[in-house]
C-alpha positions in Angstrom: -10.0 -10.5 4.0 -12.5 -12.6 6.0 -14.1 -9.5 7.4 -14.5 -8.1 3.9 -16.2 -11.3 2.7 -18.5 -11.4 5.7 -19.4 -7.7 5.3 -20.1 -8.2 1.6 -22.4 -11.2 2.3 -24.2 -9.3 5.0 -24.9 -6.3 2.8 -26.1 -8.5 -0.1 -28.4 -10.4 2.3 -29.9 -7.2 3.8 -30.4 -5.7 0.3 -32.3 -8.7 -1.0 -36.0 -8.4 -0.7 -37.9 -11.5 0.4 -39.8 -13.1 -2.5 -43.5 -13.3 -2.0 -44.5 -16.1 -4.3 -47.4 -18.5 -4.0 -47.1 -22.2 -4.2 -48.7 -24.2 -7.0 -51.6 -25.3 -4.8 -52.3 -21.7 -3.7 -52.3 -20.6 -7.4 -54.7 -23.4 -8.4 -57.1 -22.8 -5.5 -57.1 -19.1 -6.0 -60.5 -18.4 -7.7 -59.9 -14.8 -8.5 -60.0 -14.2 -12.2 -59.3 -10.5 -11.9 -55.8 -9.4 -12.6 -54.4 -7.5 -9.6 -51.9 -4.7 -9.9 -51.0 -4.6 -6.3 -47.5 -3.5 -5.5 -45.4 -5.5 -3.1 -45.1 -3.7 0.1 -42.0 -1.4 0.4 -40.8 -2.0 -3.1 -40.8 0.6 -5.9 -38.7 1.2 -9.0 -36.6 3.8 -7.2 -35.8 1.4 -4.3 -35.0 -1.4 -6.8 -32.6 0.9 -8.7 -30.9 1.9 -5.5 -30.4 -1.7 -4.5 -29.0 -2.6 -7.9 -26.5 0.3 -7.8 -25.4 -0.5 -4.3 -25.0 -4.1 -5.1 -23.0 -3.3 -8.2 -20.7 -0.9 -6.2 -20.1 -3.6 -3.5 -19.2 -6.2 -6.2 -16.9 -3.9 -8.0 -15.3 -2.8 -4.8 -14.7 -6.4 -3.8 -13.2 -7.1 -7.2 -10.8 -4.2 -6.9 -9.8 -5.2 -3.4 -9.0 -8.7 -4.6 -7.0 -7.4 -7.5 -5.0 -5.1 -5.2 -4.4 -8.0 -2.8 -3.1 -10.2 -5.6 -0.8 -7.3 -6.8 0.7 -7.0 -3.3 1.4 -10.7 -3.1 3.2 -10.7 -6.5 5.0 -7.4 -6.0 8.2 -9.1 -4.7 8.5 -11.2 -7.9 8.1 -8.3 -10.3 10.2 -5.6 -8.5 13.4 -7.5 -8.0 15.1 -5.6 -10.8 17.7 -8.4 -11.1 16.0 -10.0 -14.1 14.6 -8.4 -17.2 13.3 -9.7 -20.5 15.0 -7.8 -23.4 13.0 -9.3 -26.3 12.7 -12.3 -28.5 12.2 -13.5 -32.0 9.7 -16.2 -33.0 11.2 -19.0 -35.1 8.1 -21.1 -35.7 5.2 -22.6 -34.0 5.9 -22.6 -30.2 9.6 -21.9 -30.8 11.5 -18.7 -30.2 14.9 -17.2 -29.1 14.7 -14.9 -26.1 17.2 -12.5 -24.5 17.1 -12.3 -20.8 19.3 -10.1 -18.5 20.0 -11.6 -15.1 22.3 -9.6 -12.7 24.2 -7.9 -15.5 24.7 -11.0 -17.7 22.7 -11.5 -20.9 21.5 -15.0 -21.7 20.4 -16.1 -25.1 17.8 -18.8 -24.5 16.0 -21.1 -26.9 12.4 -21.7 -26.0 10.5 -24.7 -27.5 9.2 -27.8 -25.8 12.0 -27.2 -23.4 14.3 -24.2 -22.5 17.9 -24.4 -23.5 20.8 -21.9 -23.0 22.3 -21.0 -26.3 24.9 -18.4 -25.3 25.9 -16.0 -22.5 26.9 -12.4 -23.1 28.8 -11.2 -20.0 30.4 -7.9 -21.2 28.5 -4.7 -21.8 31.1 -3.9 -24.5 30.3 -7.1 -26.3 26.6 -6.3 -26.1 27.2 -2.8 -27.5 29.3 -4.1 -30.4 26.6 -6.6 -31.2 24.0 -3.9 -31.2 26.1 -1.7 -33.5 26.7 -4.6 -36.0 23.1 -5.5 -36.2 21.5 -4.7 -39.5 19.0 -1.9 -39.4 15.7 -2.4 -41.1 14.2 0.7 -42.7 10.4 0.8 -42.8 8.4 2.8 -45.3 5.9 5.2 -43.8 3.5 4.6 -46.6 2.9 1.1 -48.0 1.8 0.7 -51.7 -1.7 -0.1 -50.5 -2.0 3.2 -48.5 -0.7 5.2 -51.5 -3.2 3.5 -53.9 -6.0 4.1 -51.4 -5.1 7.8 -51.1 -5.0 8.2 -54.9 -8.4 6.6 -55.3 -9.9 8.6 -52.4 -8.7 11.8 -54.2 -10.3 10.7 -57.4 -13.6 10.2 -55.7 -13.3 13.5 -54.0 -12.6 15.2 -57.3 -15.6 13.5 -58.9 -17.8 14.8 -56.1 -16.7 18.4 -56.7 -17.5 18.3 -60.5 
């Protein structure tokens, strides 16, 4: 990681062109009233565009490397497979009930200002029976708003045809 940081800094340093600015005294003592259109040595629009593209590529590459490094460091936490979040229901502001599976057991946890264990479900049969007894909520495909909107759209289309 240190080598990558050093290499990135070195590339950015080499790509930066030295600024050729005058001091305030030099500007005031300069008696030339003619505007000059001299180009700075070695710089052109094409070279500047190349420098910008290379710098952007280096920065994006560095960002991607940092993201990959962070993913590798946290992989052990994510891929344990012994703990899974099954879902939750919000009960109010900053309060909810969550289902968490840890090593085959399902825990019902209340989350608010603190976390409290409400219940433990140990058997898969008990979990299956709870899932069967749960009421099903039927959702309409078209809400009244959508139906009204479609009807009005058809009316406008019919008016346009007449």
